[in-house]
Backbone as JSON Lines, residues from 0, in Angstrom:
{"i":0,"aa":"X","n":[-60.51,-79.77,-184.6],"ca":[-59.96,-79.95,-185.82],"c":[-60.43,-79.31,-187.06]}
{"i":1,"aa":"X","n":[-59.89,-78.38,-188.02],"ca":[-60.58,-77.64,-188.78],"c":[-60.45,-78.67,-190.08]}
{"i":2,"aa":"X","n":[-61.05,-78.3,-191.33],"ca":[-61.25,-78.87,-192.27],"c":[-59.57,-78.26,-193.22]}
{"i":3,"aa":"X","n":[-59.29,-77.11,-192.77],"ca":[-58.02,-76.74,-193.32],"c":[-57.0,-77.41,-193.16]}
{"i":4,"aa":"X","n":[-57.02,-78.09,-191.58],"ca":[-55.85,-78.74,-191.21],"c":[-55.41,-79.75,-192.23]}
{"i":5,"aa":"X","n":[-53.68,-80.29,-192.39],"ca":[-53.32,-80.49,-193.13],"c":[-52.36,-80.26,-193.94]}
{"i":6,"aa":"X","n":[-51.82,-80.47,-194.7],"ca":[-50.63,-79.96,-196.26],"c":[-51.65,-80.11,-197.53]}
{"i":7,"aa":"X","n":[-51.17,-78.93,-198.13],"ca":[-52.35,-78.44,-199.17],"c":[-50.73,-78.49,-200.4]}
{"i":8,"aa":"X","n":[-51.16,-78.5,-201.72],"ca":[-50.36,-78.28,-202.58],"c":[-51.0,-76.87,-203.19]}
{"i":9,"aa":"X","n":[-50.31,-76.09,-203.89],"ca":[-50.38,-74.84,-204.08],"c":[-50.72,-75.03,-205.57]}
{"i":10,"aa":"X","n":[-51.4,-74.2,-206.21],"ca":[-51.46,-74.36,-207.68],"c":[-51.6,-73.19,-208.32]}
{"i":11,"aa":"X","n":[-50.95,-72.37,-209.04],"ca":[-51.24,-71.21,-209.89],"c":[-52.51,-71.24,-210.53]}
{"i":12,"aa":"X","n":[-53.39,-70.17,-210.62],"ca":[-54.39,-70.18,-211.39],"c":[-54.01,-68.86,-212.32]}
{"i":13,"aa":"X","n":[-53.97,-67.62,-212.3],"ca":[-53.38,-66.41,-212.89],"c":[-53.12,-65.22,-211.83]}
{"i":14,"aa":"X","n":[-52.63,-64.28,-212.55],"ca":[-52.32,-63.25,-211.85],"c":[-50.74,-63.08,-211.95]}
{"i":15,"aa":"X","n":[-50.22,-62.54,-210.69],"ca":[-48.79,-61.94,-210.74],"c":[-47.97,-62.99,-210.19]}
{"i":16,"aa":"X","n":[-48.48,-63.92,-209.67],"ca":[-47.96,-65.15,-208.63],"c":[-46.95,-65.71,-209.76]}
{"i":17,"aa":"X","n":[-45.58,-66.52,-209.12],"ca":[-44.98,-67.15,-209.82],"c":[-45.4,-68.66,-210.25]}
{"i":18,"aa":"X","n":[-44.66,-69.55,-211.31],"ca":[-45.26,-70.41,-211.19],"c":[-45.02,-71.51,-209.91]}
{"i":19,"aa":"X","n":[-45.91,-71.66,-209.07],"ca":[-46.11,-72.4,-207.65],"c":[-45.56,-73.91,-207.77]}
{"i":20,"aa":"X","n":[-44.58,-74.77,-208.54],"ca":[-44.02,-75.38,-207.73],"c":[-43.16,-75.8,-206.94]}
{"i":21,"aa":"X","n":[-43.65,-76.81,-205.87],"ca":[-42.78,-77.45,-204.69],"c":[-43.35,-76.46,-203.66]}
{"i":22,"aa":"X","n":[-44.72,-75.53,-203.68],"ca":[-44.96,-74.59,-202.82],"c":[-46.11,-75.48,-202.08]}
{"i":23,"aa":"X","n":[-46.07,-75.66,-200.81],"ca":[-47.34,-75.84,-199.86],"c":[-47.81,-75.49,-198.77]}
{"i":24,"aa":"X","n":[-48.67,-75.82,-198.41],"ca":[-49.25,-74.84,-197.12],"c":[-49.54,-75.94,-196.18]}
{"i":25,"aa":"X","n":[-48.93,-75.5,-194.94],"ca":[-49.01,-76.72,-193.63],"c":[-50.13,-75.7,-192.88]}
{"i":26,"aa":"X","n":[-51.18,-76.29,-192.39],"ca":[-52.5,-75.89,-191.25],"c":[-52.38,-76.67,-190.27]}
{"i":27,"aa":"X","n":[-52.52,-76.08,-189.01],"ca":[-52.97,-76.83,-188.03],"c":[-53.38,-75.81,-187.06]}
{"i":28,"aa":"X","n":[-54.69,-76.16,-186.97],"ca":[-55.64,-74.91,-186.16],"c":[-55.5,-73.62,-186.67]}
{"i":29,"aa":"X","n":[-54.98,-72.92,-185.81],"ca":[-55.22,-71.32,-185.93],"c":[-53.82,-70.58,-186.48]}
{"i":30,"aa":"X","n":[-52.49,-72.01,-186.86],"ca":[-51.77,-71.07,-187.58],"c":[-51.31,-72.21,-188.86]}
{"i":31,"aa":"X","n":[-50.04,-71.57,-189.4],"ca":[-49.86,-72.42,-190.61],"c":[-48.62,-71.62,-191.34]}
{"i":32,"aa":"X","n":[-48.24,-72.07,-192.17],"ca":[-46.99,-72.26,-192.72],"c":[-47.17,-71.89,-194.43]}
{"i":33,"aa":"X","n":[-46.72,-71.3,-194.98],"ca":[-46.28,-71.37,-196.72],"c":[-44.68,-71.89,-196.78]}
{"i":34,"aa":"X","n":[-44.76,-72.98,-197.18],"ca":[-43.29,-74.14,-197.33],"c":[-42.86,-73.95,-199.02]}
{"i":35,"aa":"X","n":[-41.76,-73.4,-199.34],"ca":[-41.15,-73.29,-200.73],"c":[-40.2,-74.14,-200.45]}
{"i":36,"aa":"X","n":[-40.33,-75.08,-201.34],"ca":[-39.25,-76.56,-201.32],"c":[-38.51,-76.56,-200.01]}
{"i":37,"aa":"X","n":[-37.21,-76.71,-199.89],"ca":[-36.34,-77.08,-198.8],"c":[-36.34,-75.73,-197.61]}
{"i":38,"aa":"X","n":[-36.76,-74.2,-198.01],"ca":[-36.83,-73.33,-197.34],"c":[-37.55,-73.37,-196.2]}
{"i":39,"aa":"X","n":[-37.19,-72.51,-194.97],"ca":[-38.09,-72.38,-193.72],"c":[-39.62,-71.94,-194.27]}
{"i":40,"aa":"X","n":[-40.44,-72.13,-193.65],"ca":[-41.49,-71.77,-193.9],"c":[-42.1,-70.31,-193.29]}
{"i":41,"aa":"X","n":[-42.97,-69.55,-194.28],"ca":[-43.57,-68.41,-194.08],"c":[-44.64,-68.44,-193.45]}
{"i":42,"aa":"X","n":[-44.82,-67.79,-191.68],"ca":[-45.81,-68.32,-191.19],"c":[-46.79,-67.35,-191.62]}
{"i":43,"aa":"X","n":[-48.15,-67.46,-191.1],"ca":[-49.34,-67.02,-191.22],"c":[-50.22,-67.35,-189.89]}
{"i":44,"aa":"X","n":[-51.34,-66.66,-189.72],"ca":[-52.59,-66.66,-188.89],"c":[-53.74,-67.04,-189.04]}
{"i":45,"aa":"X","n":[-54.09,-68.27,-188.95],"ca":[-55.84,-68.82,-189.65],"c":[-56.85,-67.9,-189.14]}
{"i":46,"aa":"X","n":[-57.73,-67.04,-189.86],"ca":[-58.89,-66.8,-189.07],"c":[-60.43,-67.06,-190.24]}
{"i":47,"aa":"X","n":[-60.76,-68.3,-189.71],"ca":[-62.07,-68.61,-190.75],"c":[-61.12,-69.27,-191.97]}
{"i":48,"aa":"X","n":[-61.66,-68.85,-192.93],"ca":[-60.73,-68.82,-194.22],"c":[-60.08,-67.47,-194.5]}
{"i":49,"aa":"X","n":[-59.57,-67.09,-193.75],"ca":[-58.46,-65.99,-194.19],"c":[-57.13,-66.43,-193.61]}
{"i":50,"aa":"X","n":[-56.04,-66.16,-194.57],"ca":[-54.69,-66.51,-194.0],"c":[-53.92,-65.1,-194.02]}
{"i":51,"aa":"X","n":[-53.66,-64.6,-192.8],"ca":[-52.66,-63.42,-192.73],"c":[-51.43,-63.81,-192.12]}
{"i":52,"aa":"X","n":[-50.45,-63.36,-193.19],"ca":[-48.98,-63.63,-192.72],"c":[-48.96,-62.76,-191.85]}
{"i":53,"aa":"X","n":[-47.43,-62.88,-190.78],"ca":[-46.77,-62.19,-189.91],"c":[-46.23,-61.21,-190.74]}
{"i":54,"aa":"X","n":[-45.57,-60.41,-189.78],"ca":[-44.65,-59.34,-190.04],"c":[-43.6,-60.06,-190.15]}
{"i":55,"aa":"X","n":[-42.75,-59.47,-191.24],"ca":[-42.86,-58.05,-192.1],"c":[-43.56,-58.55,-193.28]}
{"i":56,"aa":"X","n":[-44.4,-59.48,-193.06],"ca":[-45.45,-59.52,-194.66],"c":[-46.77,-59.01,-194.19]}
{"i":57,"aa":"X","n":[-46.87,-58.49,-193.23],"ca":[-47.96,-58.67,-192.61],"c":[-49.23,-57.99,-193.69]}
{"i":58,"aa":"X","n":[-48.77,-56.9,-194.55],"ca":[-49.78,-56.64,-195.44],"c":[-50.43,-58.01,-196.42]}
{"i":59,"aa":"X","n":[-49.74,-59.23,-196.57],"ca":[-50.28,-60.08,-197.13],"c":[-51.16,-60.84,-196.69]}
{"i":60,"aa":"X","n":[-52.25,-61.24,-197.44],"ca":[-53.37,-61.82,-196.68],"c":[-54.11,-63.0,-198.02]}
{"i":61,"aa":"X","n":[-54.35,-64.2,-197.63],"ca":[-55.05,-65.12,-198.96],"c":[-56.29,-65.48,-198.37]}
{"i":62,"aa":"X","n":[-57.22,-65.22,-199.14],"ca":[-58.49,-65.32,-198.79],"c":[-59.02,-66.7,-199.56]}
{"i":63,"aa":"X","n":[-59.67,-67.33,-198.89],"ca":[-60.02,-68.78,-199.63],"c":[-61.38,-69.28,-199.59]}
{"i":64,"aa":"X","n":[-62.02,-70.1,-200.53],"ca":[-63.05,-70.22,-200.73],"c":[-63.47,-71.89,-201.08]}
{"i":65,"aa":"X","n":[-64.29,-72.52,-200.53],"ca":[-64.18,-73.78,-200.53],"c":[-64.74,-74.22,-202.1]}
{"i":66,"aa":"X","n":[-64.18,-74.88,-202.64],"ca":[-64.38,-75.46,-204.1],"c":[-64.03,-76.99,-203.98]}
{"i":67,"aa":"X","n":[-65.39,-77.76,-204.18],"ca":[-65.12,-79.4,-204.12],"c":[-64.33,-79.71,-202.57]}
{"i":68,"aa":"X","n":[-63.26,-80.81,-203.13],"ca":[-62.4,-81.43,-202.17],"c":[-61.03,-80.53,-201.72]}
{"i":69,"aa":"X","n":[-61.11,-79.14,-202.16],"ca":[-60.09,-78.22,-202.2],"c":[-60.78,-76.31,-201.76]}
{"i":70,"aa":"X","n":[-59.5,-75.83,-202.33],"ca":[-60.07,-74.49,-201.8],"c":[-59.69,-73.31,-203.23]}
{"i":71,"aa":"X","n":[-60.5,-72.64,-203.41],"ca":[-59.54,-71.63,-204.22],"c":[-59.18,-70.33,-203.94]}
{"i":72,"aa":"X","n":[-58.04,-69.53,-204.08],"ca":[-57.52,-68.89,-203.31],"c":[-57.29,-67.22,-203.76]}
{"i":73,"aa":"X","n":[-57.56,-66.25,-203.26],"ca":[-56.91,-64.97,-203.84],"c":[-55.72,-64.69,-202.73]}
{"i":74,"aa":"X","n":[-54.68,-63.94,-203.36],"ca":[-53.67,-63.72,-202.8],"c":[-53.75,-62.12,-203.02]}
{"i":75,"aa":"X","n":[-54.06,-61.47,-201.65],"ca":[-54.04,-59.88,-201.83],"c":[-52.83,-59.23,-200.72]}
{"i":76,"aa":"X","n":[-52.55,-58.04,-201.26],"ca":[-51.81,-57.48,-200.45],"c":[-52.25,-56.01,-200.2]}
{"i":77,"aa":"X","n":[-52.56,-55.85,-198.95],"ca":[-53.33,-54.48,-198.54],"c":[-54.44,-54.18,-198.85]}
{"i":78,"aa":"X","n":[-55.25,-55.33,-199.12],"ca":[-56.61,-55.37,-199.73],"c":[-56.56,-55.51,-201.65]}
{"i":79,"aa":"X","n":[-55.57,-55.54,-202.24],"ca":[-55.42,-55.44,-203.43],"c":[-55.14,-56.97,-204.24]}
{"i":80,"aa":"X","n":[-56.41,-57.37,-204.67],"ca":[-55.81,-59.05,-205.48],"c":[-54.75,-59.12,-206.44]}
{"i":81,"aa":"X","n":[-53.95,-59.6,-206.12],"ca":[-52.29,-59.9,-207.16],"c":[-52.29,-61.4,-207.8]}
{"i":82,"aa":"X","n":[-53.38,-61.95,-207.38],"ca":[-53.22,-63.68,-207.92],"c":[-54.3,-64.49,-207.51]}
{"i":83,"aa":"X","n":[-54.53,-65.67,-208.06],"ca":[-55.39,-66.37,-208.14],"c":[-54.67,-67.95,-207.72]}
{"i":84,"aa":"X","n":[-54.81,-68.86,-206.87],"ca":[-54.34,-69.64,-206.91],"c":[-55.48,-70.8,-206.32]}
{"i":85,"aa":"X","n":[-54.86,-72.2,-206.07],"ca":[-55.98,-73.5,-205.91],"c":[-55.34,-73.89,-204.75]}
{"i":86,"aa":"X","n":[-55.87,-74.8,-203.8],"ca":[-55.26,-75.84,-202.86],"c":[-55.81,-77.15,-203.08]}
{"i":87,"aa":"X","n":[-54.82,-77.85,-203.14],"ca":[-55.24,-79.17,-203.34],"c":[-54.82,-79.82,-202.09]}
{"i":88,"aa":"X","n":[-55.53,-80.6,-201.25],"ca":[-54.86,-81.41,-200.35],"c":[-53.83,-82.7,-200.97]}
{"i":89,"aa":"X","n":[-53.09,-82.65,-199.86],"ca":[-52.11,-83.69,-200.04],"c":[-52.14,-84.89,-199.55]}
{"i":90,"aa":"X","n":[-52.01,-86.08,-200.03],"ca":[-52.06,-87.41,-199.34],"c":[-50.99,-87.53,-197.93]}
{"i":91,"aa":"X","n":[-51.44,-88.35,-197.25],"ca":[-50.82,-88.17,-195.87],"c":[-49.61,-89.03,-196.37]}
{"i":92,"aa":"X","n":[-49.55,-89.35,-197.22],"ca":[-47.6,-90.43,-197.16],"c":[-47.26,-88.8,-198.08]}
{"i":93,"aa":"X","n":[-47.69,-87.84,-198.93],"ca":[-46.74,-87.09,-199.97],"c":[-46.19,-85.98,-198.35]}
{"i":94,"aa":"X","n":[-47.2,-85.92,-197.64],"ca":[-46.78,-84.82,-196.53],"c":[-45.96,-85.05,-195.8]}
{"i":95,"aa":"X","n":[-45.73,-86.45,-195.72],"ca":[-44.48,-86.84,-194.46],"c":[-42.82,-86.47,-195.43]}
{"i":96,"aa":"X","n":[-43.05,-86.06,-196.56],"ca":[-41.74,-86.19,-197.44],"c":[-41.18,-84.86,-197.22]}
């Protein structure tokens, strides 16, 4: 089990990211998905603190850095940063909703 395993609330910090209300990440081992409200998740592969999205979104990569009890993230496309976000762990009860 990794420190990243679980459900995370995504909070916009700055950049070209839209407001991220209702956006969450579910991570389990070497894979996960970004969930936007009730829509199907967008899958990614976990490589350390790097989240690499599957095709056709293969150019998108999230780079994470530990910050307190969460993570700071840099959203990149083909190596160019376009936004920053934070991941905050969701309580187990909220993750089941």
